[in-house]
C-alpha positions as CSV (number, residue, x, y, z in Angstrom):
1,M,-35.9,-16.3,9.0
2,H,-34.8,-19.8,9.6
3,G,-33.7,-19.9,6.1
4,L,-31.3,-17.0,7.0
5,T,-30.0,-18.2,10.2
6,K,-28.9,-21.5,8.4
7,E,-27.8,-19.7,5.5
8,R,-25.1,-17.3,7.6
9,S,-23.8,-20.0,9.6
10,A,-23.1,-22.6,7.0
11,P,-20.1,-24.2,6.5
12,R,-18.2,-22.0,3.2
13,C,-15.2,-22.4,1.2
14,P,-12.1,-21.1,2.3
15,R,-12.0,-18.8,-0.9
16,L,-16.4,-18.2,-0.8
17,G,-16.2,-18.2,-4.3
18,S,-15.4,-14.2,-3.8
19,L,-13.4,-11.5,-5.4
20,R,-10.0,-11.0,-3.8
21,W,-10.4,-7.2,-2.3
22,S,-7.6,-5.9,-3.5
23,R,-8.2,-7.3,-7.2
24,M,-11.6,-5.9,-6.5
25,V,-10.9,-2.6,-5.9
26,A,-8.7,-2.1,-8.9
27,A,-11.2,-3.7,-10.9
28,Y,-14.1,-1.8,-9.6
29,C,-12.0,1.6,-9.9
30,G,-10.9,0.8,-13.4
31,V,-15.1,0.2,-14.5
32,A,-15.8,3.6,-12.4
33,A,-13.4,5.7,-14.3
34,M,-14.5,4.0,-18.1
35,V,-18.4,4.5,-16.8
36,V,-19.4,7.7,-19.2
37,S,-23.1,6.3,-20.2
38,A,-24.3,6.8,-17.1
39,S,-26.4,9.8,-15.4
40,A,-25.5,11.3,-12.1
41,H,-26.6,10.3,-9.1
42,G,-30.3,10.3,-7.9
43,G,-30.2,8.8,-5.1
44,S,-32.9,5.7,-6.5
45,F,-31.4,4.2,-2.7
46,P,-29.7,5.8,0.3
47,P,-25.8,6.2,0.2
48,S,-24.5,2.4,0.7
49,E,-22.8,3.3,3.8
50,T,-26.3,3.7,5.7
51,I,-27.2,-0.3,3.9
52,F,-23.8,-1.8,4.7
53,P,-23.5,-3.3,8.2
54,S,-21.4,-1.9,10.7
55,T,-19.5,-5.3,10.4
56,T,-18.2,-3.7,6.8
57,K,-14.8,-4.1,7.0
58,A,-13.9,-2.3,3.4
59,W,-15.6,0.1,1.4
60,V,-15.4,1.6,-1.5
61,S,-18.0,3.4,-3.4
62,V,-18.4,6.3,-6.7
63,P,-21.8,8.3,-5.4
64,D,-21.5,9.6,-8.9
65,S,-20.1,7.3,-11.2
66,R,-20.8,9.4,-14.7
67,G,-19.2,12.7,-12.7
68,F,-16.0,10.3,-11.5
69,G,-15.3,8.6,-15.3
70,D,-15.8,12.3,-16.5
71,A,-13.2,13.9,-14.2
72,F,-10.7,11.0,-14.8
73,N,-10.7,11.6,-19.2
74,R,-10.4,15.2,-18.3
75,S,-6.9,15.0,-16.4
76,T,-3.4,14.1,-17.6
77,Y,-4.2,10.7,-16.3
78,G,-7.1,10.0,-18.7
79,R,-5.8,12.0,-21.4
80,L,-2.7,9.7,-21.2
81,L,-4.4,6.4,-21.3
82,K,-6.2,8.2,-24.5
83,D,-3.1,9.0,-26.1
84,P,-2.6,7.2,-30.1
85,N,0.7,5.9,-28.1
86,M,-0.5,4.3,-25.5
87,K,-3.3,2.6,-27.7
88,P,-1.7,-0.9,-28.3
89,F,-0.8,-1.7,-24.4
90,V,-4.1,0.1,-22.8
91,E,-6.2,-2.3,-25.3
92,G,-3.7,-5.2,-24.5
93,F,-3.9,-4.6,-20.6
94,R,-7.7,-4.3,-20.8
95,K,-7.4,-7.5,-22.2
96,Q,-5.0,-8.7,-19.7
97,L,-7.4,-7.5,-16.9
98,S,-10.7,-8.9,-18.5
99,E,-9.1,-12.3,-18.4
100,S,-7.7,-11.8,-15.2
101,G,-10.7,-10.0,-13.6
102,S,-13.4,-12.8,-15.1
103,K,-11.5,-15.5,-13.5
104,R,-12.6,-14.3,-10.0
105,L,-15.2,-12.3,-11.4
106,A,-16.4,-15.8,-12.8
107,K,-17.4,-16.8,-9.9
108,L,-20.4,-14.4,-9.1
109,G,-21.5,-14.6,-12.6
110,L,-19.3,-11.4,-14.1
111,K,-17.1,-10.3,-16.2
112,I,-15.7,-6.6,-15.8
113,E,-16.8,-5.2,-19.4
114,D,-20.6,-6.3,-17.6
115,L,-20.6,-3.2,-15.8
116,D,-20.0,-0.6,-17.9
117,A,-23.5,0.1,-19.3
118,V,-25.0,-0.7,-16.1
119,P,-24.5,2.5,-13.9
120,G,-26.7,5.5,-13.7
121,G,-25.4,6.2,-10.0
122,E,-23.7,5.3,-7.2
123,I,-21.9,1.8,-7.4
124,A,-20.3,0.2,-4.4
125,A,-18.5,-2.4,-3.2
126,A,-17.9,-4.0,0.6
127,A,-16.0,-6.5,2.3
128,I,-18.8,-7.7,5.3
129,G,-17.5,-9.7,8.1
130,L,-19.6,-12.6,9.6
131,E,-20.8,-14.2,12.5
132,D,-18.2,-17.3,11.5
133,G,-14.8,-14.7,11.1
134,L,-15.3,-15.2,7.5
135,L,-16.1,-12.4,4.4
136,A,-18.5,-11.3,2.1
137,T,-18.4,-9.4,-0.6
138,V,-21.2,-7.5,-1.9
139,L,-21.5,-5.4,-4.7
140,L,-24.2,-2.7,-5.0
141,V,-25.3,-1.1,-8.3
142,D,-27.7,1.9,-8.4
143,T,-29.1,1.8,-12.0
144,T,-31.2,4.6,-12.6
145,G,-32.0,4.9,-16.4
146,H,-30.3,1.3,-17.2
147,D,-32.9,-0.9,-16.1
148,A,-33.2,-2.5,-19.6
149,E,-29.0,-3.1,-19.3
150,A,-29.5,-4.9,-15.6
151,D,-31.9,-7.1,-16.5
152,A,-30.1,-8.4,-19.5
153,L,-27.0,-8.7,-17.3
154,L,-28.8,-10.5,-14.9
155,K,-30.2,-13.2,-17.7
156,K,-26.5,-13.3,-18.9
157,I,-25.3,-14.2,-15.3
158,E,-27.4,-17.1,-15.2
159,E,-26.7,-18.6,-18.4
160,R,-23.2,-18.0,-17.4
161,L,-23.8,-19.8,-14.0
162,T,-26.0,-22.7,-16.0
163,E,-23.2,-23.5,-18.4
164,R,-20.6,-24.0,-15.2
165,Q,-22.9,-26.6,-13.8
166,A,-24.6,-24.0,-11.0
167,K,-27.4,-25.3,-9.7
168,K,-30.5,-23.0,-8.6
169,L,-31.4,-23.1,-5.0
170,A,-34.8,-22.8,-3.5
171,V,-33.4,-21.5,0.4
172,E,-36.0,-21.2,2.8
173,G,-36.7,-17.5,4.3
174,L,-35.4,-15.6,1.3
175,P,-37.5,-12.9,-0.6
176,E,-38.5,-14.0,-3.7
177,A,-36.4,-11.3,-6.0
178,L,-32.9,-13.0,-4.7
179,R,-32.1,-15.9,-7.2
180,V,-29.1,-18.2,-5.2
181,Y,-27.3,-20.7,-7.3
182,S,-24.5,-23.2,-5.7
183,L,-21.2,-23.6,-7.9
184,P,-19.3,-27.1,-7.9
185,P,-15.9,-27.1,-5.8
186,D,-13.1,-25.8,-8.2
187,A,-10.5,-28.2,-8.2
188,D,-8.1,-25.7,-6.1
189,A,-10.6,-25.7,-3.4
190,A,-10.4,-29.7,-3.9
191,R,-6.5,-30.3,-3.4
192,R,-6.7,-27.6,-0.4
193,D,-9.5,-28.7,1.7
194,E,-10.0,-32.7,0.0
195,K,-11.6,-33.5,3.3
196,N,-13.7,-30.3,3.4
197,I,-14.9,-29.1,0.5
198,R,-17.3,-26.8,1.1
199,E,-20.4,-25.4,-1.1
200,R,-19.5,-22.1,-2.5
201,R,-22.9,-20.0,-3.8
202,V,-23.4,-16.9,-6.1
203,A,-26.5,-14.5,-5.4
204,F,-28.0,-11.3,-6.8
205,A,-31.3,-9.3,-6.4
206,R,-33.1,-6.9,-8.8
207,A,-34.8,-3.9,-6.9
208,P,-36.3,-0.8,-8.3
209,A,-33.2,0.5,-10.1
210,A,-30.9,-1.6,-8.0
211,L,-28.8,-4.4,-8.5
212,I,-27.4,-6.7,-5.8
213,V,-24.3,-9.2,-6.4
214,G,-22.5,-11.3,-3.6
215,D,-21.1,-14.7,-2.7
216,H,-23.5,-15.0,0.4
217,A,-27.0,-15.1,0.2
218,A,-27.8,-13.9,4.0
219,T,-26.1,-10.8,3.5
220,V,-27.5,-10.2,-0.3
221,A,-30.8,-10.4,1.5
222,D,-29.9,-8.1,4.0
223,V,-28.9,-5.9,1.9
224,L,-31.9,-6.1,-0.1
225,A,-34.1,-5.8,2.8
226,T,-32.1,-2.3,4.1
227,L,-32.2,-1.2,0.3
228,S,-35.0,1.8,0.6
229,K,-34.4,2.9,4.2
230,G,-30.8,2.1,5.1
231,R,-30.3,0.8,9.1
232,A,-29.5,2.0,12.0
233,D,-26.3,-0.6,12.7
234,S,-24.7,0.8,9.9
235,L,-20.8,1.3,8.7
236,A,-21.9,5.1,8.9
237,S,-23.0,4.7,12.8
238,L,-19.3,3.5,13.4
239,P,-17.1,6.1,15.5
240,S,-14.5,5.4,13.1
241,F,-16.1,6.1,10.0
242,T,-17.8,9.3,11.1
243,A,-14.5,10.6,12.2
244,V,-13.2,9.6,8.9
245,R,-15.7,11.4,7.0
246,K,-16.0,14.4,9.2
247,Q,-12.4,15.3,8.8
248,C,-12.1,14.0,4.9
249,G,-15.4,15.5,3.6
250,Q,-14.6,19.2,4.8
251,H,-12.1,19.6,2.4
252,V,-14.0,17.4,-0.8
253,T,-17.6,18.5,-2.0
254,A,-20.2,16.5,-4.0
255,S,-19.3,18.2,-7.0
256,A,-15.9,17.1,-7.3
257,A,-17.4,13.4,-7.9
258,P,-15.0,11.7,-5.3
259,L,-14.4,8.1,-5.4
260,R,-14.8,7.3,-1.2
261,W,-13.1,4.6,0.9
262,Y,-13.0,2.9,3.7
263,I,-11.3,0.0,5.7
264,D,-10.8,-1.8,9.5
265,P,-7.1,-3.0,8.8
266,F,-7.2,-5.2,11.2
267,G,-10.4,-6.7,11.2
268,F,-9.9,-6.9,7.3
269,A,-6.7,-8.6,7.5
270,T,-7.7,-11.1,10.0
271,A,-11.1,-12.0,8.2
272,Y,-9.1,-12.1,4.5
273,Q,-7.0,-14.6,6.2
274,A,-9.7,-16.8,7.2
275,T,-11.5,-16.4,4.6
276,N,-8.5,-17.3,2.2
277,P,-6.0,-19.4,3.2
278,P,-2.8,-19.9,1.3
279,R,-2.8,-22.9,-0.5
280,E,0.4,-24.2,1.3
281,K,1.0,-23.4,5.0
282,K,4.1,-21.0,5.5
283,K,6.5,-20.5,8.6
284,G,7.3,-17.9,10.3
285,P,5.0,-15.2,12.0
286,D,2.1,-14.1,11.5
287,Y,2.2,-10.0,11.5
288,V,-1.5,-9.3,11.6
289,A,-2.1,-11.7,14.8
290,I,1.7,-9.9,16.3
291,L,0.7,-6.3,15.2
292,N,-2.5,-6.3,17.1
293,R,-0.9,-8.1,20.3
294,Q,2.0,-5.4,20.2
295,G,-0.7,-2.3,20.7
296,F,-1.4,-1.2,16.9
297,G,-4.9,-2.4,16.9
298,A,-5.3,1.4,18.1
299,V,-5.6,1.9,14.5
300,K,-9.4,1.6,14.3
301,G,-9.9,2.7,10.8
302,A,-8.5,4.4,7.6
303,G,-10.2,5.9,4.6
304,G,-10.9,9.1,2.8
305,F,-11.8,10.9,-0.8
306,L,-10.0,10.9,-3.8
307,A,-10.9,13.3,-6.5
308,F,-9.8,13.9,-10.7
309,D,-9.6,17.2,-12.4
310,D,-10.7,18.9,-9.2
311,G,-10.3,23.0,-9.8
312,V,-6.0,23.1,-10.6
313,Y,-5.4,19.6,-9.5
314,E,-5.0,16.7,-11.8
315,M,-5.8,14.5,-8.5
316,R,-6.3,15.6,-5.1
317,H,-6.5,12.6,-1.6
318,H,-7.3,13.2,1.7
319,A,-6.9,10.2,4.3
320,M,-7.5,10.1,7.5
321,I,-6.2,7.4,9.8
322,F,-8.1,7.3,12.7
323,A,-6.5,5.7,15.9
324,P,-7.9,7.7,19.1
325,P,-5.7,7.4,22.7
326,V,-5.8,4.3,24.7
327,E,-8.4,5.5,27.1
328,G,-7.3,7.7,30.0
329,R,-4.3,8.5,27.9
330,Q,-3.4,12.0,26.5
331,P,-3.6,12.7,22.4
332,F,-0.3,13.3,20.9
333,A,1.2,11.8,24.4
334,I,4.4,9.7,23.6
335,D,2.4,7.0,26.0
336,R,-1.2,7.5,23.8
337,F,-0.6,3.8,22.7
338,D,0.1,0.4,24.3
339,G,3.2,-1.6,24.1
340,A,5.5,-1.5,20.3
341,A,2.9,0.5,19.3
342,R,4.2,3.8,20.9
343,L,7.0,3.8,18.0
344,L,4.2,5.8,16.3
345,H,5.0,9.1,17.6
346,F,5.4,11.6,14.8
347,P,5.8,14.8,16.4
348,D,4.6,18.2,14.3
349,A,7.4,20.4,13.2
350,E,7.0,24.6,12.4
351,T,8.8,23.7,8.9
352,V,9.4,20.0,7.3
353,A,11.4,21.4,3.8
354,P,14.2,19.5,2.0
355,P,17.9,19.8,3.0
356,A,19.8,23.0,1.4
357,W,22.2,20.0,0.5
358,A,19.3,17.5,-1.7
359,P,20.2,17.8,-4.8
360,R,17.8,19.8,-7.1
361,D,17.1,17.6,-10.0
362,V,16.2,14.4,-7.5
363,S,13.0,12.1,-8.3
364,S,11.2,12.6,-4.8
365,W,12.2,14.0,-1.1
366,I,10.1,13.1,1.9
367,S,11.1,14.0,5.2
368,L,9.2,12.6,8.2
369,Q,9.3,13.8,12.3
370,W,10.2,10.5,14.2
371,D,11.0,10.4,17.9
372,L,13.9,7.4,17.5
373,Q,14.8,7.5,20.9
374,N,11.5,6.8,21.8
375,A,11.0,4.2,18.7
376,F,14.0,2.3,20.0
377,N,12.4,2.2,23.4
378,S,9.4,0.6,21.8
379,I,10.7,-1.4,19.6
380,E,11.9,-4.6,22.2
381,P,8.6,-6.8,22.5
382,L,7.8,-6.3,19.1
383,V,10.8,-7.8,17.8
384,D,10.8,-10.2,19.9
385,D,7.8,-11.2,19.0
386,I,8.6,-11.7,15.5
387,V,11.5,-13.9,16.5
388,G,8.9,-15.8,18.2
389,E,11.7,-15.3,22.0
390,E,11.8,-13.1,24.5
391,G,14.8,-11.4,25.0
392,V,16.2,-11.4,21.5
393,F,16.4,-7.8,21.4
394,D,18.2,-7.8,24.2
395,D,20.6,-10.0,23.2
396,V,21.7,-8.8,20.6
397,I,22.2,-5.3,21.5
398,A,23.9,-6.4,24.3
399,S,26.2,-8.6,22.1
400,L,26.7,-5.6,20.2
401,K,28.4,-3.8,23.1
402,E,29.8,-7.1,24.9
403,D,31.2,-9.7,21.5
404,P,34.7,-9.5,21.7
405,D,34.5,-10.1,17.7
406,G,31.7,-7.3,17.6
407,P,32.1,-3.6,17.2
408,Q,31.6,-3.2,21.2
409,I,29.4,-0.6,20.8
410,D,26.7,1.0,23.2
411,V,24.1,1.5,20.4
412,E,21.5,3.2,22.7
413,K,24.6,5.3,24.6
414,D,26.6,5.8,21.9
415,L,24.2,6.1,18.7
416,V,20.6,7.0,19.3
417,S,20.7,9.0,22.0
418,C,22.8,11.3,19.2
419,L,20.0,11.1,16.8
420,G,17.3,13.7,16.3
421,K,13.7,13.9,15.1
422,R,14.1,14.4,11.1
423,V,14.0,11.1,8.9
424,T,14.8,12.4,5.0
425,V,14.7,9.8,2.1
426,I,15.6,11.2,-1.2
427,S,15.5,9.3,-4.2
428,D,16.7,9.2,-7.6
429,Y,18.1,6.8,-10.7
430,A,21.3,6.7,-12.6
431,E,21.5,6.0,-16.4
432,P,21.5,4.3,-18.4
433,I,18.4,2.6,-17.0
434,G,18.9,-1.1,-15.9
435,V,18.3,-3.3,-12.7
436,E,20.4,-1.8,-10.4
437,S,19.7,1.9,-11.5
438,E,17.5,3.1,-8.5
439,R,19.3,5.4,-6.1
440,L,18.5,6.6,-2.5
441,V,19.6,8.1,0.9
442,I,18.4,7.9,3.9
443,A,19.3,11.0,6.5
444,I,18.8,11.1,9.9
445,E,19.5,13.7,11.6
446,A,22.3,13.8,14.3
447,T,22.7,16.1,17.5
448,D,26.1,15.3,18.3
449,L,27.8,14.5,14.7
450,E,31.0,13.9,16.8
451,R,30.0,11.1,18.8
452,V,28.0,9.3,16.0
453,A,31.0,9.4,13.5
454,Q,32.8,7.6,16.0
455,T,30.6,4.9,16.8
456,V,30.0,4.9,12.9
457,A,33.9,4.1,12.2
458,K,34.2,1.4,15.4
459,S,31.6,-0.5,14.3
460,M,32.3,-0.4,10.2
461,S,36.5,-1.0,10.7
462,T,35.7,-4.0,12.3
463,D,33.6,-5.3,9.9
464,P,35.5,-7.4,7.0
465,D,33.0,-6.4,4.5
466,M,33.3,-2.5,4.4
467,Q,35.7,-0.7,2.9
468,K,36.9,2.5,4.0
469,V,37.1,5.8,1.2
470,D,37.8,9.0,1.4
471,F,36.1,11.8,-0.6
472,N,36.8,15.6,0.0
473,G,38.0,14.8,3.0
474,L,35.4,13.2,4.2
475,V,35.2,9.4,5.2
476,I,32.9,6.8,3.1
477,W,32.1,3.5,4.5
478,E,31.4,1.5,1.8
479,L,29.9,-2.4,1.2
480,V,31.8,-4.9,-0.6
481,D,30.1,-6.0,-3.6
482,R,30.1,-9.7,-3.0
483,T,27.1,-11.0,-4.9
484,M,29.4,-12.8,-7.7
485,E,31.2,-14.7,-5.1
486,I,30.0,-18.5,-5.0
487,P,27.0,-18.6,-3.1
488,K,26.3,-20.0,0.6
489,L,23.5,-22.3,1.1
490,E,20.8,-21.0,2.6
491,I,17.3,-22.2,3.6
492,E,15.1,-19.1,4.0
493,T,11.1,-18.9,4.8
494,P,8.9,-18.6,2.0
495,G,8.2,-15.2,1.1
496,G,11.2,-14.0,3.0
497,A,9.7,-13.7,6.1
498,I,12.0,-13.2,9.2
499,A,12.9,-16.7,10.7
500,H,10.9,-17.7,13.8
501,A,13.0,-19.1,16.8
502,D,10.3,-22.4,15.9
503,N,12.8,-22.5,12.9
504,D,16.4,-22.1,14.6
505,D,18.7,-24.7,15.4
506,D,20.4,-22.5,18.2
507,P,18.0,-19.3,19.2
508,R,20.1,-18.0,21.8
509,D,23.1,-17.0,19.4
510,A,23.0,-13.2,19.2
511,R,26.0,-13.6,16.6
512,R,24.2,-15.5,14.5
513,R,21.0,-13.6,14.4
514,R,23.1,-10.5,14.1
515,Q,24.3,-12.2,11.0
516,R,20.9,-13.0,9.7
517,L,20.1,-9.1,10.0
518,R,23.0,-8.0,8.0
519,E,22.5,-10.6,4.9
520,R,19.2,-9.0,5.2
521,E,20.1,-5.6,4.9
522,E,22.7,-6.9,2.3
523,K,19.9,-8.0,0.5
524,L,18.0,-5.0,0.5
525,L,21.0,-2.5,0.0
526,P,24.0,-4.6,-1.5
527,H,26.3,-1.6,-2.3
528,S,25.3,0.5,0.5
529,A,27.5,3.5,1.8
530,V,27.6,5.3,5.1
531,T,29.0,8.4,6.0
532,I,28.5,11.5,8.5
533,A,27.9,15.0,7.1
534,N,25.8,17.8,6.9
535,G,24.4,17.5,10.2
536,H,23.2,13.8,9.4
537,L,24.1,10.3,9.5
538,L,23.7,9.3,5.6
539,I,23.0,5.8,4.6
540,A,22.8,5.5,0.5
541,S,22.2,2.7,-1.6
542,H,25.2,3.3,-3.9
543,R,28.1,5.3,-3.3
544,D,28.0,7.4,-6.5
545,F,24.7,8.8,-5.4
546,L,26.0,9.6,-1.5
547,E,29.1,11.5,-3.6
548,R,26.6,13.5,-5.5
549,V,24.6,14.3,-2.6
550,L,28.1,15.2,-0.8
551,T,29.0,18.0,-4.1
552,N,25.5,19.4,-3.1
553,S,26.9,20.6,0.0
554,S,26.7,24.2,-0.5
555,G,23.4,24.5,-1.7
556,T,23.6,26.1,-4.8
557,E,21.3,23.7,-6.9
558,S,19.0,22.9,-4.5
559,L,15.6,21.2,-4.5
560,A,14.1,23.5,-2.1
561,S,15.2,26.4,-4.6
562,S,13.5,24.2,-7.7
563,P,10.0,25.8,-9.3
564,D,8.0,23.1,-9.4
565,Y,9.5,22.4,-5.7
566,V,8.1,25.9,-5.0
567,A,4.8,25.6,-6.6
568,S,4.0,21.9,-5.1
569,V,4.6,23.2,-1.6
570,T,2.8,26.5,-2.0
571,E,-0.4,24.4,-3.0
572,L,0.0,22.3,0.3
573,G,0.2,25.0,2.2
574,K,-3.3,25.9,0.9
575,L,-4.6,22.7,1.5
576,L,-3.0,21.4,5.1
577,P,-2.0,24.9,6.8
578,G,0.2,24.7,10.2
579,K,2.6,22.4,11.5
580,S,2.9,18.9,10.1
581,A,4.9,15.3,10.9
582,A,6.0,14.9,7.4
583,R,6.0,16.1,3.7
584,S,7.1,14.8,0.6
585,F,7.7,16.0,-3.2
586,N,8.1,13.7,-5.9
587,R,8.5,14.2,-9.9
588,E,6.2,12.1,-11.5
589,D,7.9,11.2,-14.4
590,E,11.2,10.9,-13.0
591,A,9.4,9.0,-10.2
592,I,8.2,6.2,-12.4
593,R,10.6,6.2,-15.0
594,P,13.3,3.2,-13.7
595,A,9.7,0.9,-13.1
596,Y,8.3,2.1,-16.5
597,E,11.5,0.8,-18.8
598,M,11.9,-2.2,-16.3
599,L,8.2,-3.2,-17.4
600,R,8.9,-1.8,-20.6
601,Q,11.9,-4.5,-21.0
602,G,10.2,-7.0,-19.6
603,M,12.9,-6.9,-16.7
604,M,10.8,-5.9,-13.4
605,P,10.9,-9.0,-11.7
606,K,14.7,-8.9,-11.8
607,S,15.0,-4.7,-10.6
608,K,17.2,-5.0,-7.6
609,S,15.9,-1.9,-6.4
610,M,13.7,-2.1,-2.9
611,L,10.0,-1.7,-5.2
612,G,11.4,-4.5,-7.0
613,Q,12.5,-6.6,-4.1
614,L,9.1,-5.6,-2.3
615,L,7.0,-7.1,-5.2
616,N,9.1,-10.2,-5.6
617,G,8.2,-10.5,-2.1
618,V,4.4,-10.4,-2.6
619,F,4.2,-12.0,-5.6
620,G,6.7,-14.7,-6.3
621,D,6.7,-18.1,-5.2
622,G,9.5,-17.7,-2.5
623,K,11.9,-19.8,-3.7
624,E,15.3,-18.5,-2.8
625,G,16.9,-17.2,-6.3
626,H,14.0,-17.7,-8.3
627,V,12.5,-14.6,-10.3
628,R,8.8,-14.6,-10.7
629,E,7.2,-13.7,-13.9
630,Q,6.9,-10.6,-14.6
631,K,2.5,-10.2,-14.3
632,I,2.2,-7.2,-17.4
633,D,3.5,-7.4,-20.4
634,G,4.7,-3.8,-21.2
635,S,6.1,-4.4,-24.4
636,T,3.9,-2.3,-26.3
637,L,4.6,0.5,-24.5
638,P,5.8,3.5,-26.5
639,E,9.3,5.1,-25.5
640,F,9.4,7.1,-22.4
641,D,9.8,10.3,-23.7
642,L,6.2,10.3,-25.6
643,I,4.4,10.3,-22.6
644,R,6.7,12.3,-20.6
645,G,4.5,15.5,-21.0
646,Y,1.3,13.8,-19.2
647,L,3.0,13.4,-15.4
648,G,3.3,16.6,-13.6
649,T,4.4,16.8,-9.9
650,G,3.2,15.4,-6.8
651,A,3.0,16.5,-3.1
652,T,1.5,14.5,0.3
653,A,1.6,16.3,4.1
654,L,0.5,14.4,6.6
655,Q,-0.4,16.3,9.9
656,N,-1.3,14.9,13.6
657,L,-4.7,15.1,15.0
658,P,-5.8,14.1,18.7
659,D,-7.5,10.9,17.1
660,G,-4.9,9.9,14.4
661,W,-3.4,11.8,11.2
662,S,-4.5,13.3,8.5
663,I,-2.8,12.9,5.3
664,T,-3.8,15.1,2.3
665,G,-1.9,15.4,-1.3
666,F,-2.5,16.3,-5.1
667,S,-0.8,16.3,-8.4
668,L,-0.4,19.2,-10.6
669,A,0.4,19.3,-14.3
670,K,3.9,19.4,-15.3
671,G,4.6,23.2,-15.5
672,P,8.0,25.2,-17.2
673,E,10.7,22.3,-17.5
674,P,13.1,23.4,-14.4
675,E,16.8,24.6,-15.3
676,V,18.6,21.8,-13.9
677,A,21.5,19.7,-14.5
678,R,21.1,16.3,-15.2
679,R,22.4,13.4,-13.5
680,P,25.4,11.4,-14.8
681,V,25.8,7.8,-16.2
682,A,26.3,5.4,-13.1
683,P,30.1,4.1,-13.2
684,V,30.4,0.3,-13.3
685,G,30.3,-1.2,-10.1
686,R,28.5,1.7,-8.0
């Protein structure tokens, strides 16, 4: 065991030579869906959750790889990928995925296509926490009926590692079935850590009807040792995992051939940061640490089941977020969590449905029950922590009330106290489709319309960037589009992070902070429009969509009366009956069409939708005004109308539990086309 102890504590490369978990899961799920030659899971080893240790931070598994692949192929999504019109794109994407995935899988001596013929039952992957705070990645495959293919793969792995000048090691204390290779440091690791280049390793083992591959020899050996009987201190022994399995498992049977997943969100995020430090040190707050400090660590785990072609559903998923109350607190209570996490109070309601004024033909709708007054009272420490200075939130709120150049409104008294507990978002798009096509309206229930209207008017009338527009007797406040003006010189935190107090020349200038917040709002909603109507404070991304919503105030063409919505909500009631805190509905074809067309035109990075800006933040280089390169070549995608018929409708609901939240959703095949008026062409500049 001396060798095991030494291996576990040995210095390791910052990237560990491992797969990045999110990319690994995506590649893994794609492989699982394509496997059609494997036999059903016969249990050559116990379920992987009883084999992986309790230090597992993230896990994904398909117990019946063949069943899962067959079910996916029978679903509309599987049939879509097999449509001849999609063949050029699918082949190109698979090649790109293989090339991209191979760069990461190659660190384990693998390629994505290697796994097609190997699984004979369960295939599972785990990110396992180590004593040094880093992550080890392990892939476990049941090779029942495919031993010859597995042996051939092992030989191929060793050949590849040898070609890369990897050295086979003899590590004391490890079983003979385990082979360990030391990889030379890559150039990227050398650039980032020149004074401490750490050794990268690949380990793999064969057992009867099983294959184990990982980037940490002691962890692979540990899995190998527990392969036959499992272990007491396993992932399955965790209270959070047990709660998730119990809640979700009651809805999905083994015959559904589901994909199962679990994650310890904060445990994984912390270990992932340590394992994969950025190439360049970024300024700004550490959101993982901040959320932990502010009580969000109350979320101990999340997981669920996903199945395709499951009865009437093309796809169905059940998930649970496990967040038990702090010891001594009552379930469902406002104070069941500490700190800013108290804003996670979403009271259930008897009915959550689209408002009558929601247009019948919108792409999607979601309504959430949210205690906004409690959220306002809870968010102060979170804002201060993000900015890095105590009292910032109070300063900004005070300046809004007292600054002679400001709106002079009492936010809590004049606005927050006048709001209800229902927040609704409806989204759609305008034609012709372009970078500014996507539309949304955020509607916040108001309990005192007159007071909210007065507060909004007082705030907007003092803002030189807002213009007043009359529409059918209503007042709309529209943000003046200044995107074509000469830009101001700004220095932004890389990645678009909120500026930290340490980087502020005058951190006590509340007016300046207010302006920064305003500038960020303008980036997200550069054409925003606001009004008070239909019992709600309405905030829209574009005035034309807001006017469309206001025109439908009579409810004669309401989403709630649309046949596809009615069919979906009926099924949702069967899967998750009773009260709920949130519900949503979307038409898959309309919901994805703007992104589809942007992808097809190679313009997704230029999209000004919130999704587009989010993707730029995640995948961009953080440089202001710099447009990232589109990662996926969509030029071979067919005309959208050729694939529209494969896309149906989806619905989801969230329900409170004593120890967290339950989330249930599904998609249905497209039914008869609803008789609805089509969306208008977007006015120029609107």
